[in-house]
C-alpha positions as CSV (number, residue, x, y, z in Angstrom):
1,M,0.1,0.2,-0.1
2,P,1.5,3.5,-1.0
3,E,2.6,5.8,1.9
4,L,-0.4,7.9,3.1
5,S,-0.3,11.8,3.1
6,W,-0.6,13.5,6.6
7,H,-4.7,13.9,6.2
8,N,-4.8,10.5,5.3
9,R,-2.8,9.3,8.3
10,W,-4.7,11.4,10.7
11,L,-8.1,9.8,9.2
12,Q,-6.3,6.5,9.6
13,R,-5.6,7.2,13.2
14,L,-9.5,8.5,13.8
15,G,-10.6,5.3,12.1
16,D,-8.4,3.1,14.4
17,G,-9.7,5.3,17.4
18,M,-13.2,4.4,16.5
19,R,-12.5,0.9,16.7
20,R,-10.6,1.3,19.9
21,H,-13.3,3.3,21.5
22,A,-16.4,1.3,20.6
23,R,-18.0,1.3,24.0
24,V,-18.0,5.2,23.9
25,I,-19.6,5.0,20.3
26,R,-22.3,2.4,21.9
27,G,-22.8,5.0,24.7
28,A,-23.3,7.8,22.3
29,Q,-25.7,5.6,20.5
30,W,-27.9,4.9,23.5
31,A,-27.9,8.7,24.3
32,V,-29.3,9.4,21.0
33,V,-31.9,6.8,21.5
34,L,-33.1,8.4,24.7
35,F,-33.0,11.6,22.9
36,Y,-34.9,10.3,20.1
37,G,-37.5,8.6,22.3
38,V,-38.3,11.7,24.4
39,L,-39.0,14.3,21.5
40,L,-41.1,11.4,19.5
41,V,-43.1,10.3,22.3
42,I,-43.8,12.8,24.8
43,P,-45.1,15.5,22.3
44,A,-47.7,13.0,20.8
45,M,-48.9,12.8,24.6
46,L,-49.6,16.5,25.0
47,P,-52.3,18.7,23.7
48,L,-52.3,19.9,20.2
49,P,-50.5,23.4,20.3
50,D,-52.1,26.5,19.6
51,N,-51.5,29.3,17.2
52,Q,-49.5,31.1,19.8
53,A,-47.4,28.3,20.4
54,R,-43.6,28.9,19.7
55,M,-40.3,26.7,20.0
56,F,-39.4,28.3,23.4
57,N,-42.7,27.9,25.1
58,N,-43.9,24.4,23.7
59,L,-42.3,21.3,23.6
60,T,-44.4,20.1,20.6
61,V,-43.3,22.8,18.5
62,L,-39.7,22.6,19.6
63,A,-39.6,19.0,18.8
64,Q,-41.2,19.7,15.2
65,F,-38.4,22.0,14.9
66,L,-35.8,19.6,16.0
67,F,-36.9,16.7,13.9
68,W,-37.9,18.0,10.6
69,G,-36.2,21.2,10.7
70,I,-32.6,20.2,12.2
71,W,-32.3,16.1,12.5
72,W,-33.6,15.3,9.1
73,P,-32.0,18.0,6.8
74,F,-28.8,17.7,8.5
75,V,-28.7,13.9,8.5
76,L,-28.6,14.0,4.7
77,L,-26.1,16.6,4.5
78,S,-24.1,14.3,6.6
79,M,-24.3,11.7,4.3
80,V,-22.7,13.8,1.3
81,L,-19.9,15.0,3.8
82,F,-19.1,11.7,5.9
83,G,-20.7,8.9,4.1
84,R,-23.1,6.7,6.2
85,L,-21.6,8.0,9.6
86,W,-25.0,8.5,10.9
87,C,-26.0,4.9,10.3
88,G,-23.1,3.2,12.2
89,V,-22.6,5.7,15.0
90,L,-25.7,7.5,15.8
91,C,-28.7,6.0,14.3
92,P,-31.2,4.9,17.1
93,E,-33.3,2.5,14.8
94,G,-30.1,0.9,13.9
95,A,-28.8,0.5,17.5
96,L,-32.2,-1.0,18.7
97,S,-32.4,-3.3,15.8
98,E,-28.6,-4.6,16.6
99,W,-29.4,-4.7,20.3
100,A,-32.7,-6.8,19.9
101,S,-31.1,-9.0,17.6
102,H,-29.0,-10.5,20.4
103,Y,-32.1,-11.7,22.1
104,G,-34.0,-13.0,19.1
105,T,-34.5,-16.4,17.1
106,G,-31.4,-15.7,14.9
107,L,-33.1,-17.3,11.6
108,R,-31.5,-17.0,8.3
109,V,-32.5,-14.3,6.0
110,P,-34.9,-15.6,3.5
111,R,-34.7,-14.4,0.0
112,W,-37.6,-12.3,-0.3
113,V,-36.3,-10.0,2.5
114,R,-33.1,-9.5,0.5
115,W,-35.3,-8.5,-2.6
116,G,-33.5,-5.2,-3.9
117,G,-36.6,-3.0,-4.4
118,W,-37.5,-2.9,-0.4
119,P,-35.8,0.5,0.1
120,T,-37.2,2.0,-2.8
121,L,-40.7,0.9,-2.2
122,A,-40.6,1.6,1.5
123,F,-39.1,4.9,0.9
124,C,-41.9,5.7,-1.6
125,L,-44.9,4.2,0.5
126,T,-43.6,6.0,3.5
127,T,-43.4,9.6,1.9
128,L,-46.9,9.2,0.2
129,Y,-48.3,8.2,3.8
130,G,-46.5,10.9,5.6
131,Q,-48.2,13.4,3.4
132,L,-51.8,12.1,3.8
133,I,-51.6,12.3,7.6
134,S,-49.1,15.7,7.6
135,V,-46.0,14.1,9.4
136,Y,-44.4,17.4,9.4
137,D,-46.9,19.0,11.4
138,Y,-48.3,17.0,13.9
139,A,-46.6,14.9,16.8
140,Q,-48.8,11.9,16.6
141,A,-48.3,11.5,12.7
142,A,-44.5,11.6,13.5
143,L,-45.0,8.9,16.3
144,L,-47.1,7.0,13.9
145,I,-44.5,6.6,11.1
146,L,-41.3,7.2,13.0
147,G,-42.2,5.1,16.0
148,G,-43.6,2.5,13.4
149,S,-40.3,2.3,11.7
150,T,-38.5,2.0,14.9
151,L,-40.8,-0.9,16.0
152,A,-40.6,-2.7,12.9
153,A,-36.6,-2.4,13.0
154,V,-36.7,-4.1,16.7
155,V,-39.0,-6.9,15.3
156,V,-36.8,-7.7,12.4
157,G,-33.9,-7.7,14.7
158,L,-35.8,-10.2,17.2
159,V,-36.4,-12.6,14.2
160,F,-33.3,-12.6,12.1
161,V,-29.4,-13.0,12.6
162,R,-28.1,-12.4,16.0
163,G,-25.9,-9.4,16.1
164,K,-26.6,-8.0,13.0
165,R,-28.8,-5.0,11.3
166,I,-30.9,-6.7,8.9
167,W,-33.4,-4.2,9.0
168,C,-30.9,-1.5,8.0
169,R,-29.1,-3.6,5.2
170,Y,-32.6,-4.7,3.3
171,L,-35.8,-2.9,4.6
172,C,-34.9,0.6,6.0
173,P,-37.1,3.3,3.9
174,V,-34.0,5.6,3.9
175,S,-31.1,3.3,3.6
176,G,-31.5,3.5,-0.3
177,V,-31.5,7.1,-0.2
178,F,-28.5,7.4,2.3
179,A,-26.3,4.7,0.0
180,L,-26.9,7.1,-2.9
181,L,-25.9,10.3,-1.2
182,A,-22.8,8.3,0.5
183,R,-21.6,7.8,-2.9
184,L,-20.2,11.4,-2.8
185,A,-18.7,11.5,0.6
186,P,-15.1,12.6,0.5
187,V,-14.2,9.7,3.0
188,H,-14.4,6.3,3.0
189,F,-13.0,3.1,4.5
190,R,-10.9,1.9,1.7
191,V,-10.2,-1.7,1.7
192,D,-6.9,-3.0,-0.1
193,E,-8.1,-6.7,-1.2
194,Q,-4.6,-7.8,-2.2
195,R,-3.2,-6.8,1.2
196,W,-6.1,-8.4,2.9
197,V,-5.1,-11.5,1.3
198,D,-1.4,-11.4,2.0
199,N,-1.8,-10.6,5.5
200,T,-3.2,-14.2,6.4
201,A,-2.6,-13.9,10.0
202,P,-4.6,-10.9,11.2
203,R,-3.5,-9.2,14.2
204,L,-7.1,-8.0,15.3
205,A,-10.1,-10.3,16.0
206,P,-12.7,-10.7,13.2
207,P,-14.9,-7.5,13.5
208,N,-18.7,-8.0,13.4
209,C,-20.0,-6.0,10.4
210,A,-23.7,-5.5,11.6
211,P,-24.9,-4.9,7.9
212,L,-23.5,-8.0,6.6
213,L,-21.0,-6.6,4.3
214,D,-18.2,-8.7,2.8
215,I,-15.4,-6.5,4.0
216,R,-12.5,-7.8,2.1
217,R,-14.3,-7.0,-1.3
218,M,-16.1,-3.9,-0.1
219,K,-15.7,-1.0,-2.9
220,G,-17.0,2.6,-2.2
221,A,-19.1,4.0,0.6
222,S,-22.7,3.3,-0.7
223,D,-23.0,0.2,1.8
224,C,-20.7,0.8,4.4
225,H,-22.1,2.4,7.8
226,A,-18.6,3.9,8.4
227,C,-18.7,2.6,12.2
228,G,-15.2,2.0,12.4
229,R,-15.1,-1.7,13.7
230,C,-13.1,-3.0,10.7
231,S,-10.4,-0.3,10.6
232,G,-7.0,-1.3,10.7
233,Q,-8.3,-5.1,9.8
234,R,-5.5,-7.0,8.3
235,G,-3.5,-3.9,7.7
236,A,-5.8,-3.3,4.6
237,V,-8.9,-1.3,6.0
238,Q,-8.4,2.5,6.3
239,L,-10.2,5.7,6.6
240,I,-9.0,7.8,3.9
241,V,-9.8,10.9,1.9
242,R,-10.8,10.4,-1.8
243,S,-12.5,12.4,-4.6
244,S,-16.1,13.0,-4.2
245,N,-16.9,12.0,-7.9
246,Q,-14.8,8.9,-7.6
247,E,-17.7,6.5,-6.7
248,I,-20.2,7.7,-9.5
249,L,-17.9,8.1,-12.2
250,Q,-16.4,4.3,-11.6
251,A,-19.7,3.1,-11.6
252,T,-20.9,0.2,-14.0
253,A,-23.7,-1.7,-15.0
254,L,-22.3,-4.6,-12.8
255,T,-22.0,-2.5,-9.9
256,V,-24.8,-0.2,-9.9
257,S,-28.3,-2.1,-9.0
258,R,-31.3,-0.6,-11.0
259,W,-33.3,-0.1,-8.0
260,D,-30.8,2.5,-6.9
261,S,-31.3,4.2,-10.1
262,R,-35.1,3.9,-10.1
263,L,-34.9,5.1,-6.4
264,L,-33.2,8.3,-7.5
265,L,-35.3,9.3,-10.4
266,F,-38.6,8.3,-9.3
267,G,-38.3,8.7,-5.4
268,V,-35.6,11.1,-4.7
269,I,-36.4,13.6,-7.5
270,G,-39.7,12.9,-8.7
271,L,-42.1,11.6,-5.8
272,A,-40.1,14.0,-3.5
273,M,-40.6,16.8,-5.5
274,G,-44.3,16.2,-5.7
275,A,-44.5,15.9,-2.0
276,F,-42.8,19.1,-1.1
277,Q,-44.5,21.0,-3.6
278,W,-48.1,20.2,-3.7
279,T,-49.2,22.4,-0.9
280,V,-48.2,25.5,-3.1
281,S,-48.9,24.3,-6.5
282,P,-51.9,25.8,-8.4
283,W,-51.9,22.6,-10.3
284,F,-52.8,20.8,-7.5
285,V,-55.5,23.1,-6.9
286,A,-56.9,22.8,-10.6
287,L,-56.7,19.1,-10.4
288,K,-58.4,18.9,-7.0
289,Q,-61.4,21.6,-8.1
290,H,-61.7,19.4,-11.5
291,L,-62.2,16.2,-9.7
292,A,-64.6,18.0,-7.0
293,Q,-66.7,19.2,-9.9
294,W,-66.8,15.5,-11.4
295,L,-67.7,14.4,-8.3
296,V,-70.7,16.6,-7.5
297,E,-71.9,16.1,-11.1
298,H,-72.1,12.4,-10.3
299,D,-73.8,12.8,-6.8
300,L,-70.8,11.5,-5.1
301,L,-70.7,13.7,-2.4
302,W,-69.3,11.5,0.4
303,A,-65.9,11.8,-1.1
304,L,-66.0,15.5,0.0
305,Q,-66.4,14.8,3.7
306,D,-63.5,15.0,6.0
307,N,-64.7,12.1,8.6
308,A,-61.5,9.8,8.0
309,P,-59.4,9.2,11.1
310,W,-56.4,11.1,11.8
311,W,-54.1,7.9,11.2
312,L,-55.4,7.5,7.7
313,L,-56.1,11.3,6.4
314,T,-55.1,14.5,8.4
315,H,-58.2,15.1,10.8
316,Y,-57.6,17.9,13.3
317,P,-60.8,19.7,13.3
318,Q,-60.1,21.9,16.4
319,L,-57.3,23.5,14.2
320,N,-59.4,23.5,11.2
321,D,-57.1,21.3,9.5
322,S,-58.8,18.1,8.1
323,F,-58.5,16.3,4.7
324,S,-61.4,15.1,2.8
325,W,-61.5,11.8,1.0
326,L,-61.0,14.2,-2.1
327,D,-58.0,15.4,-0.8
328,G,-56.2,12.3,0.1
329,F,-57.0,10.7,-3.5
330,S,-55.9,14.2,-5.0
331,I,-52.5,13.8,-3.1
332,I,-51.9,10.4,-4.2
333,L,-52.7,11.1,-7.8
334,Y,-50.7,14.4,-7.9
335,L,-47.7,12.6,-6.2
336,G,-48.1,9.5,-8.5
337,L,-48.1,11.8,-11.3
338,S,-45.0,13.8,-10.4
339,S,-43.3,10.4,-10.0
340,M,-44.1,8.9,-12.9
341,L,-43.9,11.9,-15.4
342,L,-40.8,13.3,-14.0
343,G,-38.9,10.0,-13.6
344,T,-40.0,8.7,-17.0
345,A,-38.7,12.0,-18.5
346,L,-35.5,11.7,-16.8
347,L,-35.1,8.1,-17.7
348,I,-35.8,8.8,-21.2
349,L,-33.0,11.4,-21.5
350,V,-30.5,9.4,-19.5
351,R,-31.2,6.3,-21.9
352,L,-30.9,8.5,-25.1
353,T,-27.6,9.8,-23.6
354,A,-26.7,6.2,-23.3
355,R,-27.5,5.5,-27.0
356,L,-25.5,8.7,-27.9
357,A,-22.5,7.0,-25.8
358,Q,-22.9,3.7,-28.1
359,D,-23.3,1.8,-24.6
360,R,-27.1,0.6,-23.8
361,T,-25.5,-0.7,-20.3
362,L,-24.5,3.1,-19.5
363,D,-28.3,4.2,-18.7
364,W,-28.1,3.3,-14.8
365,P,-24.4,4.5,-14.4
366,L,-25.4,8.1,-16.0
367,A,-28.5,8.2,-13.9
368,L,-26.1,8.3,-10.8
369,T,-24.7,11.6,-12.0
370,L,-28.1,13.2,-10.9
371,T,-27.3,12.4,-7.4
372,P,-26.0,16.2,-6.3
373,L,-29.1,17.7,-7.7
374,G,-31.3,15.0,-6.1
375,G,-29.8,15.1,-2.7
376,A,-29.9,18.9,-3.0
377,G,-33.7,18.7,-3.6
378,L,-33.9,16.7,-0.7
379,F,-32.3,19.3,1.6
380,L,-34.2,22.3,-0.1
381,G,-37.7,20.4,0.6
382,L,-36.9,19.6,4.2
383,S,-35.2,22.8,5.1
384,A,-38.6,24.5,3.7
385,T,-39.7,23.5,7.3
386,T,-36.8,25.1,9.0
387,V,-37.3,28.1,7.3
388,K,-41.1,28.4,7.8
389,L,-40.7,27.6,11.6
390,L,-37.9,30.3,12.0
391,R,-40.3,32.7,10.4
392,Y,-42.9,31.8,12.9
393,E,-40.5,32.9,15.5
394,G,-40.0,36.3,13.9
395,Q,-36.8,35.7,11.9
396,L,-36.7,37.4,8.6
397,L,-34.1,35.3,6.9
398,E,-33.6,37.6,3.8
399,W,-30.5,35.2,2.8
400,V,-32.6,32.4,2.3
401,Q,-33.8,32.7,-1.3
402,P,-30.3,33.6,-2.6
403,S,-29.0,30.6,-0.4
404,R,-31.4,28.5,-2.1
405,A,-30.6,29.6,-5.7
406,C,-26.6,29.2,-4.9
407,L,-27.3,25.7,-3.9
408,L,-29.5,24.5,-6.7
409,M,-27.1,26.3,-9.2
410,A,-24.1,24.4,-7.5
411,A,-25.8,21.1,-7.5
412,M,-26.8,21.4,-11.1
413,G,-23.2,22.0,-11.9
414,W,-21.8,19.2,-9.8
415,S,-24.2,16.9,-11.7
416,L,-23.2,18.2,-15.3
417,L,-19.8,18.0,-14.5
418,L,-20.2,14.5,-13.4
419,G,-22.2,13.7,-16.6
420,W,-19.5,15.1,-18.8
421,K,-16.9,13.3,-17.2
422,R,-18.7,10.2,-17.2
423,L,-19.3,10.4,-21.3
424,D,-15.6,11.6,-21.3
425,R,-14.3,8.3,-19.9
426,E,-16.2,6.4,-22.7
427,G,-13.9,7.6,-25.4
428,I,-16.6,8.6,-27.7
429,S,-16.4,11.2,-30.4
430,L,-17.1,14.8,-29.4
431,P,-20.1,15.3,-31.3
432,R,-21.6,12.4,-29.6
433,R,-20.3,13.5,-26.3
434,L,-21.8,17.2,-26.7
435,S,-25.1,15.5,-27.9
436,G,-25.0,13.6,-24.9
437,A,-24.4,16.6,-22.7
438,V,-27.2,18.3,-23.9
439,C,-29.4,15.5,-22.8
440,L,-28.0,15.3,-19.5
441,L,-28.4,19.5,-19.4
442,L,-32.0,19.1,-20.4
443,A,-32.3,16.7,-17.4
444,N,-30.9,19.0,-14.8
445,G,-33.0,21.9,-16.5
446,L,-36.0,19.8,-15.9
447,I,-35.4,19.2,-12.3
448,G,-34.3,22.6,-11.6
449,F,-37.3,24.0,-13.3
450,G,-39.3,22.1,-10.7
451,W,-37.8,23.7,-7.9
452,W,-37.9,27.1,-9.4
453,L,-41.5,26.7,-9.7
454,Q,-41.9,25.9,-5.9
455,F,-39.4,28.7,-4.6
456,W,-39.8,31.4,-6.9
457,G,-42.5,30.9,-9.7
458,W,-45.4,30.0,-7.5
459,A,-44.0,32.0,-4.1
């Protein structure tokens, strides 16, 4: 292994320190579990906050801000900066699932659990259900979705493979999103496979890789939980700096799951954009009015009633906030159309780019070049809650709109750079490369236009 630079030597010591101080990390995980439980359970047991409630005089509003204004946006940001460090060091669901697995039945993981589409399906269903019950606005809804996910993680831990995180590896609704964003991380645990083979007498006991990775053959940061348990193993595992573009530029049809690209195009970009923008979209209003007119004409007035339970559709009449059956159907239809239309349009442009590059297996790796823009969109959408709550507190935040524009433009530039470099690696002629770049520019522009509508066009 070549001699490491000073910053990589420092990171190597940090990674080795994570392994030596595993008990400290476990203690931090349980502290997060306690904090998570308090913020999730107690506000759901309190009365609904009135219009005068603020962060510093109401625990429910404070918990809402911490969960949706701070926690989730910056967990996503941490994936881009540090890889899946959150998963391996701080995630409460992962810690609880692994803990429960020590006391469970230890069954083998069946094939249906290992199906690659579960993270995509779980993310889409959770996102859709969260909009129907207004998960960002009400503590009961947050407890139902986040608490339900945590309970499922514990149950899975009790059933399958002792000492492992089967939930995190195969079933977690956000694991697919985290894997996508972690590809951009500038640090990762690199494995030198040849050095691993040569050092047949390991100096350290074999590590417990909770997400069941083949450490010897591990490439990249998308699946690694960055827990540090394998750091220094056989002298072949080291935490190092790398190019943020490396993992996406080196992706091939053999190393990229189609479900990763589908999750990015149809879920992270298409569905998430619809979920964040339907409340301000005039298209949604027009859709609902058209459907309401049709229902009235056909004497289907029951669909206009708002008598659904809160766990099915938002129902808080004391706050004048209740969804009718029509509202629920309109949300499902709008989000579904957003996912399918935008995702399909992006897929067509990506496949056209692959055809121009004369490599039909390139479409899924090329789709990953949109990862920076997909991640930026999630951050912009979630941080909109941060901005809304801070403005309720009287903050003007005049810098928000310029910052959003800068982030959006930077993400588009990064995605375009990745696309151009990926085409350049194929060694195709300049005219074909330029034609492919135009297709990727259209894809980026389509996404950028959607976010422009939400934050500027419809504002």
